[in-house]
LOSE-124910 format. One record per residue (C-alpha): residue number from 0; residue in one letter; chain; x, y, z. Coordinates in pm, 1 decimal, always signed. Layout:
# LOSE-124910
+-----+-----+-------+----------+----------+----------+
|   n | res | chain |     east |    north |       up |
+-----+-----+-------+----------+----------+----------+
| NUM |   A |     A |        X |        Y |        Z |
...
+-----+-----+-------+----------+----------+----------+
END
This chain:
# LOSE-124910
+-----+-----+-------+----------+----------+----------+
|   n | res | chain |     east |    north |       up |
+-----+-----+-------+----------+----------+----------+
|   0 |   M |     A |   -491.2 |   -459.1 | +10009.6 |
|   1 |   D |     A |   -671.2 |   -359.0 |  +9698.2 |
|   2 |   I |     A |   -643.3 |   -551.9 |  +9380.4 |
|   3 |   P |     A |   -649.3 |   -342.5 |  +9066.3 |
|   4 |   A |     A |   -934.0 |   -406.3 |  +8853.0 |
|   5 |   R |     A |   -866.9 |   -593.7 |  +8547.9 |
|   6 |   I |     A |   -857.1 |   -383.5 |  +8232.7 |
|   7 |   D |     A |  -1053.5 |   -518.4 |  +7944.9 |
|   8 |   N |     A |   -803.8 |   -521.7 |  +7648.1 |
|   9 |   K |     A |   -967.0 |   -479.0 |  +7323.2 |
|  10 |   G |     A |   -762.3 |   -533.2 |  +7014.1 |
|  11 |   F |     A |   -585.9 |   -810.5 |  +6809.1 |
|  12 |   T |     A |   -347.7 |  -1060.3 |  +6936.3 |
|  13 |   L |     A |    -23.5 |  -1110.3 |  +6750.7 |
|  14 |   I |     A |   -152.6 |  -1440.3 |  +6592.8 |
|  15 |   E |     A |   -471.1 |  -1269.6 |  +6476.2 |
|  16 |   L |     A |   -251.2 |   -996.2 |  +6323.3 |
|  17 |   I |     A |    -21.9 |  -1237.9 |  +6144.0 |
|  18 |   I |     A |   -324.4 |  -1438.8 |  +6010.2 |
|  19 |   S |     A |   -493.9 |  -1132.8 |  +5876.3 |
|  20 |   L |     A |   -179.2 |  -1005.6 |  +5709.0 |
|  21 |   S |     A |   -116.8 |  -1333.4 |  +5540.6 |
|  22 |   I |     A |   -477.0 |  -1354.0 |  +5405.6 |
|  23 |   S |     A |   -450.5 |   -989.4 |  +5284.0 |
|  24 |   A |     A |   -123.8 |  -1076.4 |  +5111.2 |
|  25 |   L |     A |   -257.1 |  -1386.6 |  +4965.3 |
|  26 |   I |     A |   -555.4 |  -1188.7 |  +4818.3 |
|  27 |   F |     A |   -333.1 |   -917.7 |  +4688.1 |
|  28 |   I |     A |   -113.3 |  -1168.3 |  +4511.5 |
|  29 |   L |     A |   -401.6 |  -1328.9 |  +4350.4 |
|  30 |   L |     A |   -561.5 |  -1003.2 |  +4239.9 |
|  31 |   T |     A |   -223.0 |   -895.0 |  +4094.6 |
|  32 |   Q |     A |   -203.9 |  -1226.0 |  +3893.9 |
|  33 |   V |     A |   -556.2 |  -1181.4 |  +3761.7 |
|  34 |   Y |     A |   -459.4 |   -825.9 |  +3659.3 |
|  35 |   V |     A |   -138.2 |   -930.9 |  +3488.8 |
|  36 |   L |     A |   -318.6 |  -1219.1 |  +3296.8 |
|  37 |   A |     A |   -591.9 |   -989.1 |  +3188.8 |
|  38 |   Q |     A |   -333.2 |   -727.2 |  +3075.4 |
|  39 |   S |     A |   -122.2 |   -982.6 |  +2870.3 |
|  40 |   T |     A |   -440.7 |  -1118.0 |  +2721.4 |
|  41 |   Y |     A |   -539.6 |   -764.5 |  +2616.6 |
|  42 |   L |     A |   -199.4 |   -685.0 |  +2464.3 |
|  43 |   E |     A |   -197.8 |  -1018.1 |  +2259.1 |
|  44 |   T |     A |   -547.6 |   -948.3 |  +2148.3 |
|  45 |   D |     A |   -456.3 |   -587.6 |  +2059.0 |
|  46 |   S |     A |   -130.2 |   -696.6 |  +1864.8 |
|  47 |   R |     A |   -324.7 |   -963.0 |  +1674.1 |
|  48 |   A |     A |   -615.9 |   -708.8 |  +1577.5 |
|  49 |   E |     A |   -355.2 |   -452.3 |  +1475.4 |
|  50 |   I |     A |   -163.4 |   -685.3 |  +1248.2 |
|  51 |   T |     A |   -473.2 |   -823.2 |  +1096.2 |
|  52 |   Q |     A |   -612.5 |   -481.4 |  +1027.0 |
|  53 |   N |     A |   -276.9 |   -359.8 |   +892.1 |
|  54 |   G |     A |   -274.0 |   -682.7 |   +657.7 |
|  55 |   R |     A |   -621.5 |   -608.3 |   +527.8 |
|  56 |   V |     A |   -530.3 |   -255.0 |   +449.0 |
|  57 |   I |     A |   -216.3 |   -356.6 |   +262.9 |
|  58 |   L |     A |   -397.9 |   -629.8 |    +66.4 |
|  59 |   D |     A |   -704.1 |   -435.8 |    -12.1 |
|  60 |   R |     A |   -508.2 |   -148.8 |   -172.5 |
|  61 |   M |     A |   -284.6 |   -398.0 |   -366.0 |
|  62 |   I |     A |   -571.6 |   -611.2 |   -487.0 |
|  63 |   R |     A |   -753.3 |   -300.3 |   -619.4 |
|  64 |   E |     A |   -463.0 |   -185.5 |   -819.2 |
|  65 |   I |     A |   -372.9 |   -540.4 |   -950.9 |
|  66 |   R |     A |   -736.5 |   -588.9 |  -1083.4 |
|  67 |   Q |     A |   -693.5 |   -276.2 |  -1285.8 |
|  68 |   T |     A |   -345.8 |   -352.9 |  -1426.8 |
|  69 |   P |     A |   -303.2 |   -428.7 |  -1799.2 |
|  70 |   D |     A |    +34.5 |   -584.0 |  -1757.0 |
|  71 |   I |     A |   +220.9 |   -747.6 |  -1467.7 |
|  72 |   I |     A |   +603.4 |   -692.2 |  -1515.2 |
|  73 |   T |     A |   +727.7 |   -926.7 |  -1238.5 |
|  74 |   Q |     A |   +786.6 |  -1289.5 |  -1343.0 |
|  75 |   I |     A |   +545.6 |  -1481.1 |  -1111.4 |
|  76 |   P |     A |   +587.0 |  -1851.2 |  -1075.5 |
|  77 |   V |     A |   +288.7 |  -2074.2 |  -1147.4 |
|  78 |   T |     A |   +301.8 |  -2278.0 |   -813.2 |
|  79 |   A |     A |   +436.3 |  -2218.5 |   -466.6 |
|  80 |   T |     A |   +700.9 |  -2488.4 |   -522.7 |
|  81 |   E |     A |   +911.3 |  -2264.3 |   -751.6 |
|  82 |   P |     A |  +1102.0 |  -1968.8 |   -609.3 |
|  83 |   I |     A |   +863.3 |  -1708.0 |   -510.1 |
|  84 |   P |     A |   +927.0 |  -1331.9 |   -549.2 |
|  85 |   S |     A |   +865.5 |  -1112.8 |   -258.6 |
|  86 |   E |     A |   +790.5 |   -801.7 |   -463.4 |
|  87 |   I |     A |   +552.5 |   -728.4 |   -759.9 |
|  88 |   M |     A |   +560.5 |   -476.6 |  -1016.6 |
|  89 |   F |     A |   +276.2 |   -396.3 |  -1261.9 |
|  90 |   Q |     A |   +142.2 |   -121.9 |  -1493.6 |
|  91 |   D |     A |    -91.0 |   +132.8 |  -1328.9 |
|  92 |   G |     A |   -436.0 |    +77.8 |  -1470.4 |
|  93 |   H |     A |   -590.1 |   +368.6 |  -1303.9 |
|  94 |   N |     A |   -379.7 |   +640.9 |  -1479.7 |
|  95 |   T |     A |   -435.6 |   +593.9 |  -1850.5 |
|  96 |   A |     A |   -294.7 |   +931.0 |  -1952.2 |
|  97 |   Q |     A |    +59.7 |   +823.6 |  -1885.8 |
|  98 |   I |     A |   +244.1 |   +494.7 |  -1853.8 |
|  99 |   E |     A |   +324.7 |   +450.1 |  -1480.8 |
| 100 |   Y |     A |   +425.2 |   +131.4 |  -1290.0 |
| 101 |   I |     A |   +343.0 |    +39.6 |   -931.4 |
| 102 |   R |     A |   +590.1 |   -171.0 |   -736.5 |
| 103 |   Y |     A |   +512.5 |   -324.8 |   -391.9 |
| 104 |   Y |     A |   +798.7 |   -473.6 |   -200.9 |
| 105 |   L |     A |   +925.4 |   -571.9 |   +138.0 |
| 106 |   S |     A |  +1166.0 |   -326.0 |   +303.6 |
| 107 |   G |     A |  +1266.5 |   -451.4 |   +650.6 |
| 108 |   T |     A |   +931.0 |   -499.5 |   +821.9 |
| 109 |   N |     A |   +740.1 |   -254.2 |   +605.0 |
| 110 |   I |     A |   +560.0 |   -298.2 |   +269.7 |
| 111 |   N |     A |   +635.3 |     -5.7 |    +43.0 |
| 112 |   R |     A |   +473.4 |   +115.8 |   -268.7 |
| 113 |   Q |     A |   +660.7 |   +282.2 |   -542.8 |
| 114 |   I |     A |   +540.4 |   +468.3 |   -841.7 |
| 115 |   I |     A |   +792.9 |   +427.1 |  -1131.1 |
| 116 |   V |     A |   +816.5 |   +576.1 |  -1468.9 |
| 117 |   Y |     A |  +1050.3 |   +514.0 |  -1768.9 |
| 118 |   Y |     A |  +1158.7 |   +761.6 |  -2024.7 |
| 119 |   F |     A |  +1431.6 |   +825.7 |  -2281.6 |
| 120 |   P |     A |  +1664.1 |  +1116.1 |  -2219.7 |
| 121 |   A |     A |  +1567.2 |  +1285.8 |  -2531.7 |
| 122 |   L |     A |  +1192.7 |  +1311.3 |  -2421.9 |
| 123 |   P |     A |  +1204.2 |  +1314.1 |  -2035.1 |
| 124 |   D |     A |   +832.9 |  +1421.7 |  -2022.2 |
| 125 |   Y |     A |   +713.4 |  +1142.3 |  -2239.4 |
| 126 |   Y |     A |   +670.4 |   +805.5 |  -2041.4 |
| 127 |   V |     A |   +724.7 |   +472.8 |  -2216.7 |
| 128 |   H |     A |   +681.5 |   +104.3 |  -2125.0 |
| 129 |   S |     A |   +967.2 |    -49.4 |  -1923.9 |
| 130 |   Y |     A |  +1047.6 |   -298.6 |  -2215.4 |
| 131 |   D |     A |  +1072.3 |    -31.2 |  -2480.6 |
| 132 |   T |     A |  +1409.3 |    +49.4 |  -2642.6 |
| 133 |   D |     A |  +1538.3 |   +371.8 |  -2808.4 |
| 134 |   K |     A |  +1464.1 |   +379.2 |  -3178.8 |
| 135 |   D |     A |  +1808.5 |   +492.4 |  -3265.6 |
| 136 |   P |     A |  +2108.5 |   +251.4 |  -3240.0 |
| 137 |   P |     A |  +2239.6 |   +115.9 |  -3009.3 |
| 138 |   H |     A |  +1869.8 |    +80.9 |  -2885.9 |
| 139 |   N |     A |  +1934.5 |   +166.8 |  -2526.7 |
| 140 |   P |     A |  +1660.6 |    +86.9 |  -2270.3 |
| 141 |   P |     A |  +1460.6 |   +364.2 |  -2100.7 |
| 142 |   V |     A |  +1581.0 |   +549.2 |  -1789.0 |
| 143 |   Q |     A |  +1390.1 |   +458.7 |  -1472.8 |
| 144 |   Q |     A |  +1263.6 |   +721.4 |  -1226.7 |
| 145 |   I |     A |  +1093.9 |   +671.7 |   -914.5 |
| 146 |   L |     A |   +827.7 |   +934.9 |   -865.1 |
| 147 |   E |     A |   +698.9 |   +805.1 |   -527.6 |
| 148 |   D |     A |   +823.8 |   +563.4 |   -246.8 |
| 149 |   K |     A |   +585.4 |   +533.6 |    +54.7 |
| 150 |   V |     A |   +543.4 |   +288.4 |   +330.6 |
| 151 |   V |     A |   +183.2 |   +142.7 |   +302.3 |
| 152 |   G |     A |   +206.8 |   -113.9 |   +574.1 |
| 153 |   E |     A |   +408.7 |   -239.8 |   +870.7 |
| 154 |   Y |     A |   +483.1 |   -544.5 |  +1069.3 |
| 155 |   A |     A |   +537.8 |   -758.8 |   +756.1 |
| 156 |   S |     A |   +790.0 |  -1037.7 |   +774.8 |
| 157 |   D |     A |   +744.4 |  -1178.4 |   +417.8 |
| 158 |   I |     A |   +513.6 |  -1149.6 |   +117.6 |
| 159 |   E |     A |   +472.0 |  -1408.4 |   -161.8 |
| 160 |   F |     A |   +333.1 |  -1395.3 |   -514.3 |
| 161 |   Y |     A |   +248.8 |  -1703.3 |   -722.6 |
| 162 |   G |     A |    -10.5 |  -1824.2 |   -977.1 |
| 163 |   N |     A |    -90.1 |  -1814.6 |  -1342.4 |
| 164 |   Q |     A |   -443.3 |  -1651.6 |  -1431.6 |
| 165 |   L |     A |   -523.4 |  -1637.7 |  -1064.0 |
| 166 |   L |     A |   -265.3 |  -1449.9 |   -864.9 |
| 167 |   N |     A |   -208.0 |  -1569.8 |   -504.1 |
| 168 |   I |     A |    -65.7 |  -1343.3 |   -234.9 |
| 169 |   N |     A |    +54.6 |  -1460.9 |   +102.6 |
| 170 |   L |     A |   +122.3 |  -1183.0 |   +347.3 |
| 171 |   Y |     A |   +311.9 |  -1283.8 |   +671.3 |
| 172 |   L |     A |   +280.4 |  -1031.7 |   +960.5 |
| 173 |   S |     A |   +433.6 |  -1036.5 |  +1308.6 |
| 174 |   K |     A |   +418.7 |   -812.6 |  +1618.7 |
| 175 |   N |     A |   +488.3 |   -881.2 |  +1985.1 |
| 176 |   N |     A |   +542.4 |  -1251.7 |  +1923.6 |
| 177 |   Q |     A |   +197.7 |  -1264.6 |  +1757.5 |
| 178 |   T |     A |   +206.0 |  -1387.1 |  +1388.9 |
| 179 |   S |     A |    -60.6 |  -1386.3 |  +1125.3 |
| 180 |   I |     A |    -60.6 |  -1515.3 |   +766.1 |
| 181 |   I |     A |   -319.0 |  -1358.2 |   +536.9 |
| 182 |   S |     A |   -376.7 |  -1529.8 |   +200.2 |
| 183 |   T |     A |   -577.0 |  -1404.7 |    -85.6 |
| 184 |   S |     A |   -619.6 |  -1451.2 |   -459.9 |
| 185 |   V |     A |   -708.3 |  -1193.9 |   -733.7 |
| 186 |   Y |     A |   -787.4 |  -1203.2 |  -1105.1 |
| 187 |   G |     A |   -663.9 |   -926.2 |  -1306.6 |
| 188 |   R |     A |   -959.2 |   -771.4 |  -1491.1 |
| 189 |   N |     A |   -763.1 |   -601.9 |  -1765.1 |
| 190 |   Q |     A |   -514.3 |   -886.8 |  -1836.9 |
+-----+-----+-------+----------+----------+----------+
END
């Protein structure tokens, strides 16, 4: 009787397959965790960079215009312990041909910039100061007209103004659970 020759089986046993699949799954899980961590770090850094850049743009423009103003209309408290306004209005120091006012204010999560003029109905093309009154009785105040209202920044949660000669500005920004507070101070050159 002939005994069949033993066939040399080449391959993996079931145990070897289970071990290799387990190691592969573990490596895949670790790589996925590293990727998720890197992605969340990138998103946090990107959000922080975006709100910081946005805050700089808002404050740079605001500071440049405040430095040129001959008159700040908003009543600004001397210290931060008093009620602090979240808007500021001042006379435009760049346009000396006409009397115009600039107003920065918080609208939802946006910082808006308005250009405002005042006039009397008898002379609608002649702009006057916000505090002027009509020369004829009953000495009515001027009519206010908004010439422009634009968003100049986003992701703002609050803005504060306080100080005497030195105007302090605190800008609070928030995006994707990242918050940033940018503070600055400015002297008005023309005040």
